[in-house]
N, C-alpha and C positions, 0 to 999 in steps of 0.2 A: 543358281536360282530362279533364274527368268525360264528355263524347261520346265523345271517343279512347276512353277505358277502356270504357265499353260496349260499341262498335264491334269491339274487340280481343276481348272477351269472348263477344261473340254469334258473331265468326265463328271463333273456336276452339272453339267449341258447336257450332255448325254442323258442322263441318267432323268433331267429333271423334263425332258421332253417325251422319255417312257414313261414314266408317271402321270403326265399330263395326258397324253395319248391315250393309256389304259382307262384315266377316269372319267376320259372322251366316252368313250367305247362303252360305260357301264352308265351311262344319262345321267352323269353330275354335270349341274347345270349351276353351281353355286360360282359364283364370281368374287372377285377381289373388286372392293370399293374404289370407283374412279374417283384417285384423289387430286386430279387434275381441274374438276370440276368445286373443288376446296377452294373458299377463299383466304387468302393470305395476306398480312400485314407487310409491307415491306417501307422503302423510304417516306419519311414525313407523315408514316400512320397510314399513307394510302394504300389502299385495298383493292387486289384483283385477283382474278383467277388463274393458276398454274399455264394455263395458254397464254395469256397475255405477258406475261412474264418473259421477257428479252434477254437474260442475263442468268448468268448460271446461281444456282440458291439450293438450299436443303433445309427442310424443317424436318427439325427432332420434339416430337411430340411429349406431353407429360408422362406419360408411360415410361418410355425411354431414359428420360431424366430422373425418374423417381425408383427406378426400378431396384437400385442397390442400394438404396438410401444414402446416396453420398451428400454431406452436407456442405458442401461446395459446388455449386450448380454449374460454377466454371469447370472445376474436374470431370462433373459428369459426363461432359460432352467429348471425353476425351475417347478416341477410337471408333465415333458413331458417324462423323463427318468426313470424307474424304479432303484433300486439300488443308487439314485443320490442325496444327500442329502445337500441340499443348506441351510445355516443358514447366516445372516445379521449380521455382523460384526461391520458394524459402519451404522446409518441410519439419518446419517447427509447429507447433501446437495450433497455429491457426496459419495455416499453410496457402499458397501464394501460388500463381500460377503468369507466366508469359505463352500469349495466344497469338498465334499468327498463321495467317488466312494467306496461302501459297507462295511463302518466302518472303524473304526481305526483298524490299524496293530500294531502301534509302541506308546509306552507311552512320550518321549520326542519328536516326528519326529512331523512335523504338519499334516501329514495325510492327506494332500493335494493332489487333481488329477494336474498331470503335463497339461501343456497347449504348445502344438505345433501347430504353425502359418506358413501355406503354406509350410511346410513338413521341418520345422527348431525349435529348442524348444526358447519359448518364455517364456512370465510371465501373470499371472493373471491379472495383473495391466495392462499392453497392450493390453489384450483381453479385459477386462472390457470398457476401451475407445475405442476399435473398433467401427465406425459407424455400427449399426446391417443391416443397408440395402446392404451395400458391401458382407455381408457373402455369401457363396454359400451355406454351411452347415457345420454340427459340428458331425465329427464320435466319437460316447462317445465309448473307450474300456474300458471296465469294468474290466476282464478279465486278469491277467497278464501274460498270455502267448501273447496275441494278443500286451503286452507294453513291452515285455523283451527284444530286443533288443535298449531300449534306457537304459538298464542297471539298476541301482539305481536309478536313477531319474524317471525311469518309475515304481514303485514298487506300486504307488498308483494309477494307472490305469491313464489315460492319454484323454484329451480332444484333438484329430483332427480337427481344426479349417482351412476349405480353403475357401479361398475370392474368389470374383467374376473374369472373367476373361471379356474382350472382345468378343465383336460378332461377328461372321463367314460372317456379311455383308460388304462389303465394301462401302456400303453405312452409312454416321455417324448418330448415332442415340442416341438422346439425353432423360435422364429420371430425372424430379424433385422431389421430394419427400417433404412433409411438413407436419406436425403434431404440435397440441398446446393441452397441458393438462393444466387441472384445478386439483390440487393435495390439498387435505385439512387431517387434523389430523384425526384419530379415534381411538375408542376403549382407550379412557382413564380410569385412575383408578375409580370407583365410590365412592363420599365421601359421607359420614354422611351428613344429613341437620336437623338435630335437635339441633344443638348446634352450636355456631355461635363464634366469634372472643373472646379471650383474656387465661387468666390463672388463675386457681383458688388463690382467697385472693388478688389478683390486682384488685382494683378501683379506677377508673377513677372520680376524685371529683367535675367535674363540676358541676354534680348534683345529688340531689337522687334520687335512681333508687328500692326503696321499697325494698333496702339492697340485691338488687344484683348485684354481684362483674362485672366487664367489664371492658376491657380495649381494645384501639381503633388500637395499633400499635403492637399486638402481629401476630406472625407469625402463630400460633397456635388457634385450635377450644376448647381450654377446657375455653369458656366463659359460658355467658349464654343461656340458652335454648331458641330456637326459641319463643316459647309458651309462655313465660314468659311476665313480665311487659314491658319489655324492647322489644317486636317481633313488626314489622312493624314502628316502631317510627322512625325520621330521630336523627340520631345520627352522630359524628365526626368517620372519618374514616382515619386511617392514623397517619402521626404527620404533626403538621403545616408547608403550604405552604412557599415559600417567601416572601409573605405578611403575613406571621404569621396568614392568617384563615386556617381553617382545609375545608376540604373536609367534604360532609354530603352526605349520604345516607340511605334508609332504613333497619333497621337490620334485613333480612330476608333473606333466600337461593337465590342465582341468578344462573340462569342457563346456562353451561356450563363455567364455570368461569372461569375454566383453557383455555379449548378450544378456549374461546373468546381471549386468546393473541395471537393465532396462525391466521397466516392471509391466505390468499387461493394463494395457489403459484403457480406459473405460467411456465409451461416447455414445449419451442419451440425449434422443430427441424427443422431443414432445410437442403437441400444436393440435389445436380447437379453432375450428372455423362454425362460422353460422351466417347461411344466404337464407334470402328471397328475394320474390319478387314478382313481376306480374309482365303482361304483355308489353309496357311500357316503362318499367323500372325494374328496378335491383337494387341490391345490396348485400356488401360481402363484408364480412368482418373475420380477421385471423389474428389471433396469437399464438405464437410459437417460441420454444424455450431448448436452447441449445447448450448440453455441459459436455465438456471434454476435457476429463482426467487423464491427461497426456502419460506416456509411457514414461516419461521424465520424472520423479519424483516432485512435488511443490509445483509444476506447469499447469496451467489451468487454463479454461478460457470459457467463458458466460455469455452467451448471444442471449436476447431479448428482441424480438422484432412482433412488431403491432402494426397491420395495415385494414384500412378502412378503405372500402369503394363501394361509390354508391353512382347512380346515376338516374336520370328521368328525362321523359319528351315531354315537353308542354306545349302542344299544337305544334308550331312550325319551331319551336324553340327546344333543344335538348342541353345538359350538361351532365358529363360525367367528372366526376373526381376522386382524389386518390389521396391518400393521406398515409405515410410511413412514417412509421419513428422506430428508430435503433439504436438498442443500447448495448455495448460491446467490452468486454473487459479482456485484459489477458494477464497472465503471471508469467514469465520466464527467465532462466537462469542465463548465462552468459555463452553465447553463442559458439566459445572454444572449448565447452565441456567433450562433444567428443573428438577434438582434437587431443585432450589430456588422456581419454580413454583407449586412444588406439596405440598412445604407449606402455600400457599394460603389458606385462610379462606373461606369457600362458602359466605359471606355475602358479599366480598370484589369484587367492580369491577375493578380489576386489570388494566384495560384501562383508568383509571380515572389518572393513575400517569404517562402518559408516557411521561412528559415533569418536571417529579419530582427529585431532586438530592435526593441521598439516605436517606439526612437527612431529607426528606420531602416525603420519599417512605411511602409505607401502611404497612410496617414493620421497626422496626428500627435491627430487629435480624437477616435481611438476605438483600442483597443488591438488589437495586430496577432492577428488572431484563429490563429493559427499558434501565437504567443507563449502565449496563453490556452489552447489545448488541452495544452502541453507544463507549463503553469503552475499553473493552478486544475485540481484535482484533486477529484472526491468519489468516495471507493471505500467499498461498501460490501459486506459479508459475514456471512451468515444463515443459521443452519443451525433446522432445523424434525424435530423428533422426534413422529410421531403414533401412537400404536397404539389399537386397534379391537378388541372382544371382543363377541360375538353370545351370548349363550347362549340355549336352550329346551329347556325340559323337557316332555314330553307326558306329563300325567296319565292321559289316556283318547283317546280320539277326540274328544270333547268340549270337554276344558278343556285347555290347557297356559299355561307362565308363561315369559316373556322377559323378557331383560333386554341391554343394547344400551348398552354404554358406549364412552366415548373419553377420552383421557388426550394434549394435545400440548403439547409444551414447545419454547419458541424462543429463540433468542440471536440478538442483532445487534451489530456493531459498525460504526461509521460515521467515516470520518474524512477529513479535507478538509483541504487546505490551498492557499494561495498563495503564491506566491514574492515577494518582495519586487524591486521595480525602482525605482530612481533615476534622472530625467531630469538627468542631472549632467551630461552629455556636453557640449562644448563644439565647435560646428564649427569647422572650419578646414581652408582648403585647398578649399574647392567653385567658388571664382570667384564665388559670389552673397552676397547680402546675407545671408544666415544666418552666415557667419562672423564668427568671435568672441560666437555668441549659442548660448544653451544651452535646450531645450525647456521648462526650468524658470524661465527669465526672462521677461521683457515681451512676449517674442514669441508665446508662447505659451501659458505660467504653468500647463503642467501641472505636477500635484501629483503626488508620489510616490506608488508603489503598496505600500502595507506590507504586510509579511508575516503570515500569519495561520495558524494551527494549533488546529483541535478535532478532540477524540473524542468518541465517545459510545457507552455498550452499555448493552443494552437485553437486558431477559430476559420472558417470558412464560411463562404457566402458564394453560392452559384442560381444565376439566373437564365434561363432559357425561354423565347417564347417565339412562337409560329403564327403569322397571321397572314390567312389564303383567302382566296377568292378560287370558288369551285366554279364552273362551267362544265354542264353536260347537255351537247345534243346530238340528236342525229342527222345529219348531214343532208340523205340520205334513205330509204328505206336500208341498204346495205351498208352504210358508213358510222361512223357512230364517233365521235370524237370528246374526249375529257380534257380540257385543260385547266391545271392549277397557278396560279399566279400569287405569289406572297413577300412576306418580308422576313426576316429572321434576324433576333437583336441574343447575342450572350454576352454575360458577364459574370465574371469571376474572379473573384478578391481572396486571398488569405492572409494570415499574418500568425508568427511567431515570436513568442518571447520566452527564453532562457534565461534561469540562474544556477548556479552553483559554483563546486570547488571541491578542496582536497581537504581531510583532517578534520575529523566530526569532533567534537570538542566532549559531548557527549553520546556515547557507544547508543548505538541504538534508535536514537533518536533524530529522523530524518526530516532536518526542516532546515532553508539559507538559513535563519537564524545560528542553527548549530554549527555551523560551516566556519574555520578559523583562518582559511585562505581561500575566500572566494575567487574564480578567473572573472578576467575584466569581459564586460559587456561584449567587448569586439572581437571577443574569441569566442565567442557563444553564438549560437545560432538564434538569432534574432534579428527580423525581418517583417517585409510585408511587399507583398503583389498585386496587379490589378491586373487581368488580360480582359480587351473588349473586343469583339468582330461584331459585323454586321455585314446583310447579305438580301440580294432581291437575287429570286429563282421563279423559274419558270418548269411546268410540267407540261408535256402534252403526249394525249395517248391516243390513237388513232385505229378503230378498228373495221376489218369488211368482213362480213355476212360469217363471223364466230371463227374464221380460220385464218385469219391475216391480221397482224398487231404489228404496228409501230407506236414506239416509246422515244420521246428527246426531252433530255434537260437542258438547262443551261441555270447557272450561279454565278452572281460578279459578288466578290465579296472583299471585304476590307479588313484587316487586323491588328492590331495595337503591337503583334510584335514585331511588325515591319516599319511601325511608325519611326520617325527620325526628326528630333531636336536639333539641327543641326548649327554649328555655332563657329563664327570668322577665325581669323588668326588672332583678333583683337578679343575674343572671348564674346562678342556680338551675339545674339540669337540672329537667326536665320529664318526664314519660310518654313512654317511646318509643312512635313512630308508623309503620308501616308497612300500609299498606291494600294491603288486596288486590280484583282486579276481576275480574270474570265474562265470559269469551266464550263464543261458541255458535255453530252454524251448524245449518242441514238444509236438505236438498238430494234431489231426488229423478229419477229416469229412466225411462221409457218406453220398449219398442221395437215398435211399432204390427205391423211385420214380420213378427212373433215369439207375437205377442198374436190376431191374423188373420191369417190362413192363405190368405184369398181377397187380400189386400193384396200380400204379394210375389209377385212375378214376372218375368218375363223383363227389363221394363224397371225398376219398381221391385225391388229383391233387399235393400235395407236404409232402415229409418228409423229415427229415434232423437230424443228430446224431452226435454230435462230443464230443470229449474227448481232456484234455490239462494236461500237469502238466509243471510247472514251478517253478525256483528256481533262486531268483534275489536277491539284496541286498539294503542295506540303510547305508549311512553313513549322510543323512544332518543334524542329530540329534548333530553330532560332531562340534561345533561353530570354522569359524575360527582361525586359530590359536591356537586351544583348545589344541593340545599336546605340547604348548609351553610355559611353565611357565614366562609369563609377571608379570612385576611389577606395581604397583599402588603407586600413592603418597600417603601416611599415613597423618589423618586429627583429629583433636581434641586431647582432653589430653590422654596421655600425650606429643605426638607428636608434637604440635604445631604449627613453620615452616621447620620443617625438611628436609633439599634439598634433602634427599636420598628419596629411592623408597623400598619399601617391597614385596615379592612373595604377587601373590593373593593366597588367602585362599582357592581359588576353584580349585580342580586338575584332572586334566585328567589322565586316566591310561594309559600309553606308548606302552600297549599289545594289547588295544583296540581291536575289529574288529567289521565288518559292523554287522548288524541286518541281519538276513538271514530268506527270504519268502518260505516255499514250499507252493506252491498252487497246487489242483488240481481241476478241474474244469469238471464237463458236463450238455452238452447244446442238446435240442431237439426243433425242429422248425417242428410246423405241417400247411397242409393250406388244408382248405374243399370248396366243392362246387366253386372252380376256384378262391379260396383265397375271398371269403364273407366270412367265418371267420376260422383267422390265429390265432395260440398258440404257443408262445416261453417262453420255461423255462429255467432255467439252475440253477445248484445246485453246489453253491463251498466249497471247504474248504482252508484256509491258515493258515499254522503252521508258527509261528514266533520262532526264537531261539537266544538268544543275544541280547534281548533286551537292550535298551542302557537307563541309566536313572541315577541321583545322586543318591548316598546313606552318609546318612548323618554320619560325625566319632568324633571322640573325639576332644573335643575342645583344649583341653593340647598337641595336636599333632600339633597346630597351622595352619591346616586345619581343614574346616567346613565341606565339601563333597568332596567326588570325584564321576566323571563319568567313570561309565566302563558300563560291558556285565553284566546283573542282575539276566535275566529271562526269561523264556517264555510262551509265550499265544497262543490263539487259536482264527480263526475268522473265522465264518462261516454262512452260509445262504442260499438263493434262491430267484429265482425270477421268475414271473409268468406275462406274458404279455397275453389278449387276445381283438383280433382285431375283430370287424363284420362290415359288410357292408350291413345290412338287405335290402336296397332300394338302387338300382341304375337302373337309365334309363336314356335316351338321355339329361332329361331336369331338372332331378332330383337325388341326390346321398345323400344320409347318412352313415357318418361313428362313428361308436363307439370304441373306445379304453380305457382299463381298465389296473390298472396292480395292482401286490400285491409284495411287497419286504420283505422282512424279514431280519435280521443279527445279530450276538450276537458274541462277542469280551472277552473273558474268560480268566483271567489271571492265569496260570497254576501254575507258581512258580516265585519265588524271592530270589533274593541272601542271604546268610547266615541264611536261613529260615524264611528270615522275612514275615509276613503276609500281608504288603501294602507298600505305599506309597504314600506323599500325592504330588498332582500337585497344590493347591494353596486352603489356611487357611483363613476362615473369622473370625473376633473374635465377630463380632455382626452381625447378628447371628453365634451363633457357628454352623459352618458347613465349609466343607470342600468337593473339588473333590479327588478321592484316585483313586489309581487301589490298589484293594484286590484281594489277592489270592483266588481264587475258583467261585468269581463274575463279574456281566459284568463291562466292562469296558467302560468309566469312570464309577464312582459309586458316589452318593452322602451320607457324613457321618454326622452326629451332634448329637448333644445331643436330648434325647427325653423325654417326661413325663414319669413318675413311674405313672404306672397303677396299678389298681388291677386285680384278673384273668378275672373280667367282663369288663375290658378295661375302667372302669372310672379314672381320674385322681384321683391322692393321694396326698393332701395338708397336709401341717404340719399346729403346732396347733393355728398358726396365719391366716389361709386359705392361705399360697402360695404354689403354685404349686411346687412339688419336682420334679428334672431333673436329669437322669441319670449322673453321673460322668465320663464317657466312650462316645467316640462317636459311634455310631448305625447306620447301613445302613438305608438310609433313603426313599431311591429312585436311579434310575440310569437317565444318561442323556439323553439316546439314545434309540427313541422309540420301541416299538415290532415289529410293523410293519407300513409300510405306505401304503396305496391304493390310487392309481391314477386312476384319470376320466378323459379324453376327448372326444369332439363331436363335428362333422362340419355338416351343412346342406348344401347343394349349389341346389337353384333352379334357373337355368340360370342363369341368372348375381350376383344372391343374394347369398352371403357367411354369414351362421352364427356358430360361433365356440366358444366353452367353454372351460377351463383346470381347475380341481379342483382337492384337495387332503384330505385326511385324516391322522392324526397321533397320535398314541395312547400309552402308557405302558411306557411312558416316564416322568420323573420329572423335575423341575428346583428352582431354587431360585431367587423371582425379592426382589430386595433392595427395592424397593418402599414400600412394605408392612410394613418394619421397619419401615421407613419414616413416614408414615401417622399414623402410631402407635401412634410415639413419638407425632406427630403433633396436635393430638387428630381427625383427619381425616377420620381413620378407619370405617370400618361399624362396626366391633363389638365393639367399644369402646363407642355405643349409642345404643346399641339394651334392654340397662334398664336404672333405675332414677339413674345418676353419684350421685346425692346427695345422698343417700342414700348404697355408696359403690359397690364395684363387688363383688359378688360370681362367683366364677369358675364355668362353666357348668358342670351338672353332675361329680363333683368331691366328693370325701368321705373321712375321717380322720378314720386312725387306733386309735381305742380306745378300752383300754382293749383286745388290739387282734381283735379283730370284725371291718371292714369296714364300718361304717355308714356316711349315706347323709350327705353333708356337708352344713352347712349355714352360715360359719365363714368368710364375707367380708376379701378381698386382705388384708395383713398386720394387720390385726383385728381392722382395721379403716373405720366404717359405715359411710362414707364421702367422699364427692367431693376429698378432697386432697388425701384420699387411692386411689381411682380409679385413678386419675394422676399418681402417683407415681409409681403405678404398670404398666399400659401403658408406661411410659417414662424413667424409670428406672431399674424397675423391672424384674420380670423371662420374662415376653411375649415378650420381642425384643431381649432375647436373647436365648432362647430355641430354637434350630434349627429345632424343628420338625415342631412346628408353622410357619416356613417361606418356608418349601417345598410344592411347589405348584402342582398339577397335569397339564403336559405340554400337553396335549389332545388337539387339534387343527382341526377344518376342516375349508378350505378354500377355494371360489372359486379363483381362482388367476386371469383368465382372461375373458372377455367376447368383442367378437368383430362383429361388423356386417357390412359388405362391399357393395358395389354394384358397378359392371363393366357398363360403360356405352356401350352399344349394339355398335359393329363396324358399324354397318348401320346409326347408327346416325352422326357417326364420319366421315363415308365415304369420305364428301366433305368437307372435315377440314385437317389440315395438321396434326392432331393429331392420334396417331397409337392408343396409349390405355389410358383410364380415369379411376380410381378408386376413389371412396371417401367411407368413413368409418366411425364412429365410436367406443369407444371401452372405457373398463372399466379396471383397474388391482386393483388387492384386494379390489373387492367390500365388499365381505361379509366374515365376518371371524366369527367362533364361536368357544368358549373355554369353557374347562370344569366348570363345575360349582363354583371349589373353586378360579379359576383365576378369582377374581375379575375386571379383566381388569389390573390386576398389570402391565401386560406387556408381546410381544409376544414373545410367548415360545421359537419362533428360534431366539431369540437377543441372543448375547452373546460377555460377557467381552474382547474375545481374538480370535484370529483366530489358536488357538492351541489348546491342548487337556481339557483344564481347561473349555472346554464349561459349560453350566447347570449354569450360575450366569448371570441373567441379571439385570446390574446396573441402576443407574437412569442418570447416561452421555448419555442412550441414551433416543432418542426422540419415542413418541407412533408411533403405523403402520401409513402408509399414505397411503390413496388410491386416484387414478387417474382417472379423466374421460376426455377422449380428442376426437377430432377428427382429421383426416388425409386424404391427397388428396397427388395421386400417379400419373404422367403424362408422357407418351413417347410419340414421335413423332422424 
């Protein structure tokens, strides 16, 4: 792959030089705009030219964010920023993502980038629900030196989001946007299509079928082969319907039998904005509506967003305001739906059971998915009001004062219900052995589905405020100084109240007064929390002759997360402790092409070198009230209904300190041929000390684990960005951008000489996500097959493969590198753009493989004659001290029963190595084609501009050969560091095709 990458870059570079040279000889004088003169918004809203930025960053503009009309602006960044890795953590109707810059630095912290919207700290949740069309740009600050002003909250990099302001025109301007998406599931797992529904030895006694066993109500494909005597025959499928008659279908594999369950989703986005302004004022009003009718029936999202921005300058005083109201409602079914679908045999057309009850579904061993989507629902409604104000007063040309503050008040109402179903029906009149039996008796022994209802009400309030004094002086004719000194306060409160229980008295009435068996409050999610922090900070910028820049920051911060209310042995209060910590950074940039005129020429037109160092901390790994030991109500034997509480078994060291990150970074930017060719490279190293995580202790102490500073790690890598403009004429422009980014985080040491610490552990398959000393973080460990010197699997005398008794390293979660590619063609009013990326070197654990193996759907369960037993391929036995080829089937059972036992209960489902899959993936992220109607056509109308377009999101994905579409390697079961496991609670990849219309007048 490295050779291929080098070759591609060399070819493109050579071709670009040739094209540029050819155009120059033809007198082409068109130039690409100098983006370094553009002012970008950095930390704390401070603005500076790119020349003066001393830490690595990348600006994504509005056109790039909206080109494929992704309703989630977080996901719209995927593939467009080197060093930015976005993994989807929820593929439901309201998808969410994990956003990490340059890899993990903390074991316990979430490592996610900070989000700042219009100058104040916000949340990833608010950002992902912003209408993409109101975003002006996103400045992705990768280096910690550029984010150090945010203290510990900026320790993982920052996304600086700037929303649009009103125009300067005094005339009202209107803008209408509309897009319609059609979405469908994509990349479902491959199912074997040689064997159909059934279980070995289970025979349905309605008719004799040549001794072939067959069962019409199994959730598995351990039945007869499709080429047996049953193949192509009309057979009963599922359980008797309400009229005691069976549904019938041919015994043959059905194409897309799982995909057919999903419908074509429709996503509609509409927006209108009005703006006006003048030389010293502006106003901008936007109203947006998004409605997502998801690929799962009845799953829906409705989002309304209203934003009002206005600003006015009154002499030396300026005021800018921003009000945002978000109303979001979603309705979803059980996250276990996809797990049920994956158990469907290929001969079953599940759509025929749309109106069947669970005791008449296609299988008695799972709940009919259609009944689930009708009867198990999770409805959420949230409202968020955000108000932001920026005040500025200019004392004189050198001194000014600014204040940036925001308040955000939110409320959520979450309701869930599950309807009851009693498997008390007695089958009769079917003409089969089912007559006289019930699903709840010894035939199936299905337990009744117990109804429940839960409701939780949450509220949150967040305040953020920066007060700054700003100084701007020319110290000499060549030296300028800018100094910002300020104070920051942050306050976050939240509370949740939940009620609920089981057994609804009146079916279909979802209210707490209808619950016969309410849960006690202490078992529900009831609580409140408050976190405060305050800080003093300073920012110093020095510049010399517009080619030498120095930036230095300092922040002293205190957080209530590490406040301590200690008590002595008698319970008496000791002095309150709240230790503060200092964070600082320094960086410089030098522009040789401005310092030395003889360097700048027709070939090299721009060069910039930057160096930076920063030291920041992170206390977000410590939970709210983590240092205060709180009580918990004991349950179960021998406590019974004890009316007192016991201290929690998890203890936090009272002298715990923040994790400290020492970061070093160097950057180089080059521009050739008037920026027809650009290069941007950075290399960095982040050393983390005082890693915080939990350490298991002896149970005899009464404490199960202690959270403390336990070790050190190192994160290092580099990023390369190449930009080409091979052709640029008055009517045609072609741009190409490629990137290469790589990073590695290694655990250097853990406490007390420990070699590893787990983040998450599974029992089947036997794998876990670990932090291992000397290895990349995070790492996948699990049991492996024992192998001979030639790599062959060793089996015992009964043909069963042997596994290691210890967990071994099986792969790493993060890729070796990520290649990014984007291109755009513009010909008059036509624009064609595309974004793609390639990741490799990573592994993941798709739990769907283990489930498919159990149900007999896995391709590996059908690459042989099941009736002859299963001999592990390329396996050997140790005989008289020598390894000899193995011919013994697993379990020493050369029958269908032996095969079934191995894949359902044997080592196949347990051994971790079998389920760790190559996570390599190539994806076309976006393709978009748009056309701007010529202004000459619109001249006689009231329309100023009209753009129509078509687009696709995720149209193509290519996985590694070993990944038989088990899952998207990017999906994860957590937003934390335990990524690397893709659960069956995640839906398959979804791709979208749509068209859009944008009008201004």
